[in-house]
N, C-alpha and C positions, 0 to 999 in steps of 0.2 A: 558720629552719626546723628546725634541729637541736634548738633549745630545745623546740619543740612536739612533736618526735618523742620526745624523752626524756619529756616530760610525758604524752604519750598512752601511751607504753610502761609507765610506773610506774602510771598510772591503770588500765590494762588488767590489770596483774598484781594490783594490790590489789582491783580488782573481782572478779577470778577467785578470790582468797582469800576474799573476802566471800561469794561464791556457794557455795563449798565449805562454809564454816562455817554458813551460813544453811540450805541445802537439803540437802546431802549428809550432813553430820554429823547433822542433825535426822532424816533419813530412816533412817540406819542406827543411830541411837541406840535405836530400838525393840528392837533385839536385846540391848541392855545391860539386861536386866531384873533388877536387884537393888536393894535399898534402900540409900540413902546418907543417913544422919541422919534416917531416917524417910520420906524422899522417894524416889520412884523415880529412879534414876541418870540415865535419859534426860531427865527433867524438869530435874534439876540441871544437866546439860550444856547443854541448850538455853537455860535461863534465866540461868546464871551464866557459863559458859565462853564463850558467844557474845559476851556483853557485854565481857568483858575483851579478846577478840580485836578487837572493833570499836573500843575505845579505843586499842589498839595500832596498828591501821590508821590512825586519824586522826592520832595522834602521829607516826607514821613519815612520813605523807604531808606533814604541815606542816614537819617537819624537812628532808625531802628537797626540797621546793619552795623553802624558804628558801635552802638551800645552792645550788640550781640557779639561783635568781634572783641570788644573789651572783656566781655563776660567769659569767653572761651580762650582769651589770651592769644588771639591771632591777629590783633590790630597792627596797622603800620604806624609808624611814628616814633617820637622820642621815647626813650626808655626811662 
């Protein structure tokens, strides 16, 4: 039960970060109206910055869950 509570907690935290990056930053990025390498900065933040955050979220979740699996001895792999 503790394993699932930790799993749900990290999932909720990472989904909240995803929500902030996807919707909140995108909504407020309209106020950032200056050009960045010829593109509007809001466009650059939405297109590039969010992708970087998504990759970091996936990497962190995989690392966290691998460690959690080993802690509770439910990991897959060599014995």
